[in-house]
C-alpha angles and dihedrals in degrees: 000000000000146000117300105222125220122242090261088058094046102056113067087182089075088061096049106027097151093057094047093045089055090049092050092047091051092049093049092050093051093045092071092058100036114120123233114273134176112268124228113262108216112205128162119224124203116259100168137340105314093354124108140173138200110212110214131208116284093215125090123274111300138166088248096054092039091226089293093127096137138071124268126199135212126195117189121202134171089256099046143302134280126210122211105218129351105235131245102284144026090252097050089046088058089051090050090052092049090048090052090052089056089057100044141004088219111113119242109253101177140016114204117206107210093194147347101266114117098256090053098059118002090094090063092099092064095048094046088051085059091053093254120144117237120206133196139155115274091239089067095062101079093047093046089055095042098048102033093106091044089055092051092049090050090054095050088107087074091069109182091004087075092058113126095022113133119167103253120187121225116272092224133033127204109223100184127079088229121033134163129218124185129192126172091347093306114123121214117189114201114205126189126173118165100315119245114191087031130000092251099051109148132181120219111210122190103194095183091054097037088229129129127194104205104182110203094338086091129044121176132178091017135053117272121247131241120197135178091277096043121110123188097203097059088038089064089047088056091047090052088069089059090049090052097047096040097202115205093220124034123192101198126205089248131017134026127327104276150168134258096263093055092045090052093048097046101038115012096042092051093049091049092047092050094048095044094050096043095045090056091046092051093045091049094047095245110162121245098253094050092045092053093047093050096051110116106231096166096102088060099040093111092063116100114261092010095135094054104032106039094068088053091050090049091051094051094044091053090054090047092052090049089057092048 
């Protein structure tokens, strides 16, 4: 399945102690002056028999949402439980664990990281401290290492709520594009193509439950995100797996539990529209500014943050098509 890394491999903090010590010192100093704020209440809701989801905030990362602005999954079997993603911090990972205990007495055996964005894996350190194996696709490893400090800097708004968070690599990597895990008779099919939102994007398909956890391959209710490592072409290749399987229930990376038609309308259609428009603009020699301004965002105007984020997506897609 993949190499199990030693502790010295897991903890990136051991490779950049000065940076992390400065971060920790800054967080401790601000903690004393931080005002009281409502804490995130993590609670799993049933999705199917033995399958649960926590639906995170659809805003950006804030002190109030503790960086937990993404969905987390829980699968309960007779032989133990499996978490889908570990959360953005050590402290939210602990909350996720406590929420899982309120659902089932079964111990968590595995945590599957569906990608290499902060809220998919920065909680790994907590779960590994509990002796729980964390699993990701091998293609996530390089990006996790490369952007770990960037993730921490992006979470600085959390102040003392980031305390204890050390980027901790998965303890097992999936090498294959298609792999199968089984626990207590429940099958989990892990499917990776070429990434999309991040290089390590991985779908978790539960064929017996007709449920798919998509990680950041699917966004609904809000506009999808493109980052420096995002690529729209492989993203559509990953989405094609969802089209082929046609799951009855989709737990997206962001937004409410949904169905295939909504996932297609809110994510796939936007990616196709961006690529189609920008390819023509590049082929016709239209400059970047004009291409962005002429993109028709009206079909996606109902999605949260559309007015601010779609021009950014258009800009990045144009640059990606230029490189292609």
